[in-house]
KEVEXDO-561603 format. One record per residue: residue in one letter; x, y, z of N, C-alpha, C in turn. Coordinates in Angstrom, 1 decimal, m for minus. Example, Ala and Ser with C-alpha at 12.3 -4.5 7.8 and 13.67 -1.06 7.14 Angstrom:
KEVEXDO-561603
PT;nukol;nc1;nc2;nc3;cac1;cac2;cac3;cc1;cc2;cc3
PT;A;13.2;m5.7;7.8;12.3;m4.5;7.8;13.2;m3.3;7.8
PT;S;12.8;m2.2;7.1;13.7;m1.1;7.1;12.9;0.0;7.9
//
This chain:
KEVEXDO-561603
PT;nukol;nc1;nc2;nc3;cac1;cac2;cac3;cc1;cc2;cc3
PT;M;m1.0;m16.5;20.4;m1.2;m15.0;20.3;m1.8;m14.7;19.0
PT;E;m3.0;m14.2;19.0;m3.7;m13.8;17.8;m3.3;m12.4;17.4
PT;L;m3.0;m12.2;16.2;m2.6;m10.9;15.7;m3.8;m10.2;15.0
PT;A;m4.3;m9.2;15.7;m5.6;m8.6;15.3;m5.6;m8.0;13.9
PT;Y;m4.5;m7.5;13.4;m4.5;m6.9;12.1;m4.8;m7.9;11.0
PT;R;m4.6;m9.2;11.3;m4.9;m10.3;10.2;m6.3;m10.4;10.0
PT;N;m7.2;m9.9;10.8;m8.6;m10.0;10.6;m9.2;m8.8;9.8
PT;L;m8.4;m7.8;9.5;m8.8;m6.6;8.9;m8.9;m6.7;7.4
PT;K;m10.0;m6.2;6.8;m10.2;m6.2;5.4;m9.1;m5.4;4.7
PT;V;m8.6;m4.3;5.3;m7.6;m3.5;4.7;m6.3;m4.3;4.6
PT;W;m6.0;m5.1;5.6;m4.8;m5.9;5.6;m4.9;m6.9;4.4
PT;H;m6.0;m7.6;4.2;m6.1;m8.6;3.2;m6.0;m7.9;1.8
PT;K;m6.6;m6.8;1.6;m6.5;m6.0;0.4;m5.1;m5.6;0.1
PT;S;m4.3;m5.3;1.2;m2.9;m4.9;1.0;m2.1;m6.1;0.5
PT;L;m2.4;m7.3;1.0;m1.7;m8.5;0.6;m2.0;m8.7;m0.9
PT;S;m3.2;m8.6;m1.3;m3.5;m8.8;m2.7;m2.8;m7.8;m3.6
PT;L;m2.7;m6.5;m3.1;m1.9;m5.5;m3.9;m0.4;m5.9;m4.0
PT;I;0.1;m6.4;m2.9;1.5;m6.8;m2.9;1.7;m7.9;m4.0
PT;K;0.9;m8.8;m4.0;1.0;m9.9;m5.1;1.0;m9.3;m6.5
PT;S;0.0;m8.4;m6.7;m0.1;m7.8;m8.0;1.2;m7.0;m8.4
PT;V;1.6;m6.2;m7.4;2.8;m5.4;m7.7;4.1;m6.2;m7.9
PT;Y;4.2;m7.3;m7.1;5.4;m8.1;m7.3;5.4;m8.8;m8.6
PT;C;4.2;m9.1;m9.1;4.2;m9.7;m10.5;4.6;m8.6;m11.5
PT;A;4.1;m7.4;m11.4;4.5;m6.3;m12.3;6.0;m6.0;m12.2
PT;A;6.5;m6.1;m11.0;7.9;m5.7;m10.8;8.8;m6.7;m11.5
PT;E;8.3;m8.0;m11.6;9.1;m9.0;m12.4;9.4;m8.6;m13.8
PT;K;8.6;m7.7;m14.3;8.7;m7.2;m15.7;9.7;m6.1;m15.9
PT;L;10.1;m5.5;m14.8;11.1;m4.4;m14.9;12.5;m5.0;m15.2
PT;P;13.3;m4.2;m15.9;14.6;m4.6;m16.3;15.5;m4.8;m15.1
PT;K;16.5;m5.7;m15.2;17.4;m5.9;m14.1;18.2;m4.7;m13.7
PT;C;18.4;m3.8;m14.7;19.1;m2.5;m14.3;18.3;m1.7;m13.3
PT;E;17.1;m1.9;m13.2;16.2;m1.2;m12.2;16.1;m1.9;m10.9
PT;E;16.7;m3.0;m10.7;16.5;m3.8;m9.5;16.8;m3.0;m8.2
PT;S;17.8;m2.2;m8.2;18.2;m1.5;m7.0;17.5;m0.1;m6.9
PT;N;16.7;0.2;m7.9;16.1;1.5;m7.9;14.6;1.4;m7.9
PT;L;14.0;1.4;m9.1;12.5;1.3;m9.3;11.9;0.1;m8.7
PT;T;12.5;m1.1;m9.0;11.9;m2.3;m8.5;11.9;m2.3;m7.0
PT;H;13.0;m2.0;m6.4;13.1;m1.9;m4.9;12.1;m0.9;m4.4
PT;R;12.0;0.3;m4.9;11.1;1.3;m4.4;9.6;0.8;m4.5
PT;L;9.3;0.2;m5.7;7.9;m0.3;m5.9;7.6;m1.3;m4.9
PT;R;8.4;m2.3;m4.7;8.1;m3.4;m3.7;8.1;m2.8;m2.3
PT;S;9.0;m2.0;m2.0;9.1;m1.5;m0.6;7.9;m0.7;m0.3
PT;S;7.4;0.1;m1.2;6.2;1.0;m0.9;5.0;0.2;m0.7
PT;V;4.7;m0.9;m1.4;3.5;m1.7;m1.2;3.6;m2.5;0.1
PT;V;4.8;m3.0;0.4;5.0;m3.7;1.6;4.8;m2.8;2.8
PT;A;5.2;m1.5;2.6;5.0;m0.5;3.7;3.5;m0.3;4.0
PT;V;2.7;m0.4;3.0;1.2;m0.3;3.3;0.8;m1.3;4.3
PT;A;1.2;m2.6;4.0;0.8;m3.7;4.9;1.4;m3.6;6.3
PT;L;2.7;m3.2;6.3;3.4;m3.1;7.6;2.8;m2.0;8.5
PT;N;2.5;m0.9;7.8;1.9;0.2;8.6;0.5;m0.1;9.2
PT;I;m0.3;m0.9;8.4;m1.5;m1.4;8.9;m1.3;m2.3;10.2
PT;A;m0.4;m3.2;10.0;m0.1;m4.2;11.1;0.4;m3.4;12.4
PT;E;1.4;m2.5;12.1;2.0;m1.8;13.3;0.9;m0.9;13.9
PT;G;0.2;m0.2;13.1;m0.9;0.7;13.6;m1.9;0.0;14.5
PT;K;m2.3;m1.2;14.0;m3.3;m2.0;14.8;m2.7;m2.3;16.2
PT;S;m1.4;m2.4;16.3;m0.9;m2.8;17.6;m0.8;m1.6;18.6
PT;R;m1.0;m0.4;18.1;m0.9;0.8;18.9;m2.1;0.9;19.9
PT;K;m1.9;1.7;20.9;m2.8;1.7;22.0;m4.1;2.6;21.7
PT;T;m3.9;3.6;20.9;m5.1;4.5;20.7;m5.5;4.5;19.2
PT;A;m6.8;4.9;19.0;m7.3;5.0;17.7;m6.5;6.1;16.9
PT;K;m6.1;7.2;17.6;m5.4;8.2;16.9;m4.1;7.7;16.4
PT;E;m3.4;6.9;17.2;m2.1;6.4;16.7;m2.3;5.4;15.5
PT;F;m3.4;4.6;15.6;m3.7;3.7;14.5;m4.0;4.6;13.2
PT;S;m4.8;5.6;13.4;m5.2;6.5;12.3;m3.9;7.1;11.6
PT;D;m3.0;7.5;12.4;m1.7;8.0;11.9;m1.0;7.0;11.0
PT;F;m1.0;5.7;11.4;m0.4;4.7;10.6;m1.1;4.4;9.4
PT;L;m2.5;4.5;9.4;m3.3;4.4;8.2;m2.9;5.5;7.2
PT;D;m2.7;6.7;7.7;m2.2;7.8;6.9;m0.9;7.4;6.2
PT;L;0.0;6.8;6.9;1.3;6.4;6.3;1.0;5.4;5.2
PT;S;0.1;4.5;5.4;m0.3;3.5;4.4;m0.7;4.1;3.1
PT;V;m1.6;5.2;3.3;m2.1;5.9;2.1;m0.9;6.6;1.4
PT;C;0.0;7.2;2.2;1.2;7.8;1.6;2.0;6.8;0.8
PT;A;2.2;5.6;1.3;2.9;4.6;0.6;2.2;4.1;m0.6
PT;L;0.9;4.1;m0.6;0.1;3.8;m1.9;0.4;4.9;m2.9
PT;H;0.5;6.1;m2.5;0.8;7.2;m3.5;2.2;7.0;m4.1
PT;E;3.1;6.6;m3.2;4.5;6.4;m3.7;4.5;5.2;m4.7
PT;A;3.8;4.1;m4.4;3.8;3.0;m5.3;3.2;3.4;m6.6
PT;E;2.1;4.2;m6.6;1.5;4.6;m7.9;2.4;5.5;m8.7
PT;A;3.1;6.4;m8.0;4.1;7.3;m8.7;5.2;6.4;m9.4
PT;V;5.7;5.4;m8.7;6.7;4.5;m9.3;6.1;3.8;m10.5
PT;L;4.9;3.4;m10.4;4.3;2.7;m11.5;4.1;3.6;m12.7
PT;V;3.7;4.9;m12.5;3.6;5.8;m13.5;5.0;6.1;m14.2
PT;I;6.0;6.2;m13.4;7.4;6.3;m14.0;7.7;5.1;m14.8
PT;C;7.4;3.9;m14.3;7.7;2.7;m15.1;6.9;2.7;m16.4
PT;L;5.7;3.1;m16.4;4.9;3.2;m17.6;5.5;4.2;m18.6
PT;E;5.9;5.4;m18.1;6.5;6.4;m18.9;7.8;6.0;m19.5
PT;L;8.5;5.2;m18.8;9.8;4.7;m19.3;9.6;3.5;m20.3
PT;G;8.4;3.0;m20.4;8.1;1.9;m21.3;8.4;0.5;m20.7
PT;Y;8.6;0.5;m19.4;8.9;m0.8;m18.7;7.6;m1.6;m18.5
PT;L;6.5;m0.9;m18.4;5.2;m1.6;m18.2;4.2;m1.1;m19.3
PT;K;3.4;m2.0;m19.8;2.5;m1.6;m20.9;1.2;m1.0;m20.4
PT;S;0.8;m1.4;m19.2;m0.4;m0.8;m18.6;m0.3;m0.9;m17.0
PT;I;m0.9;0.0;m16.4;m0.9;0.0;m14.9;m2.4;0.1;m14.4
PT;D;m3.3;0.0;m15.4;m4.7;0.2;m15.1;m5.2;m0.7;m14.0
PT;A;m4.9;m2.0;m14.1;m5.5;m2.9;m13.1;m4.9;m2.6;m11.7
PT;I;m3.6;m2.4;m11.6;m3.0;m2.1;m10.3;m3.5;m0.7;m9.8
PT;H;m3.6;0.2;m10.7;m4.2;1.5;m10.3;m5.6;1.4;m9.7
PT;A;m6.4;0.5;m10.3;m7.7;0.2;m9.7;m7.6;m0.4;m8.3
PT;E;m6.7;m1.3;m8.1;m6.5;m1.9;m6.8;m6.0;m0.8;m5.8
PT;I;m5.1;0.0;m6.2;m4.6;1.1;m5.3;m5.7;2.0;m4.9
PT;T;m6.5;2.4;m5.9;m7.6;3.3;m5.6;m8.6;2.7;m4.7
PT;S;m8.9;1.4;m4.9;m9.9;0.7;m4.1;m9.3;0.6;m2.6
PT;L;m8.1;0.2;m2.5;m7.5;0.1;m1.2;m7.4;1.4;m0.5
PT;A;m7.1;2.5;m1.2;m7.1;3.8;m0.6;m8.4;4.2;0.0
PT;K;m9.5;3.9;m0.8;m10.8;4.2;m0.4;m11.2;3.4;0.9
PT;T;m10.8;2.1;0.8;m11.1;1.2;2.0;m10.4;1.7;3.2
PT;I;m9.1;2.1;3.1;m8.4;2.6;4.2;m9.0;3.8;4.8
PT;N;m9.4;4.8;3.9;m10.0;6.0;4.4;m11.3;5.8;5.0
PT;A;m12.1;4.9;4.5;m13.4;4.6;5.1;m13.2;3.9;6.5
PT;F;m12.2;3.0;6.6;m11.9;2.4;7.8;m11.4;3.4;8.8
PT;K;m10.5;4.3;8.4;m10.0;5.4;9.2;m11.2;6.2;9.8
PT;E;m12.1;6.6;9.0;m13.3;7.3;9.4;m14.1;6.6;10.5
PT;S;m14.1;5.2;10.3;m14.9;4.4;11.3;m14.2;4.4;12.7
PT;L;m13.0;4.8;12.8;m12.3;4.9;14.1;m12.7;6.0;14.9
PT;H;m13.4;7.0;14.3;m14.0;8.2;15.0;m12.9;8.9;15.8
PT;V;m11.8;9.2;15.1;m10.7;10.0;15.8;m11.0;11.4;15.7
PT;N;m10.9;12.1;16.8;m11.1;13.5;16.9;m9.8;14.2;16.5
PT;E;m9.8;14.9;15.4;m8.5;15.5;14.8;m8.1;16.8;15.5
PT;N;m9.0;17.3;16.4;m8.6;18.6;17.1;m7.6;18.4;18.2
//
């Protein structure tokens, strides 16, 4: 059984982001393990999971809705990163921010290619 989501560029970019975020999360203090670390990891994993689940749906509209959820999860991840930066837990989030921005653009472009009628 071939899993079609594994052939998607957005899927591969989401995996790359997961790796980057997990590396950054390792720098967070242990006292944040159940809060910021968990939220950060969970949000980027949600991006990939929504892409995978959306691809399995029957209609382009359903898939598009899951892609929207992926973008929302990207915003959550970035917000957690900003909080970590503000608290002094991370020195820079520029590289991850660039990955998030790139992935969001890729997801949005992919979503537009689905030609879903929003009416």
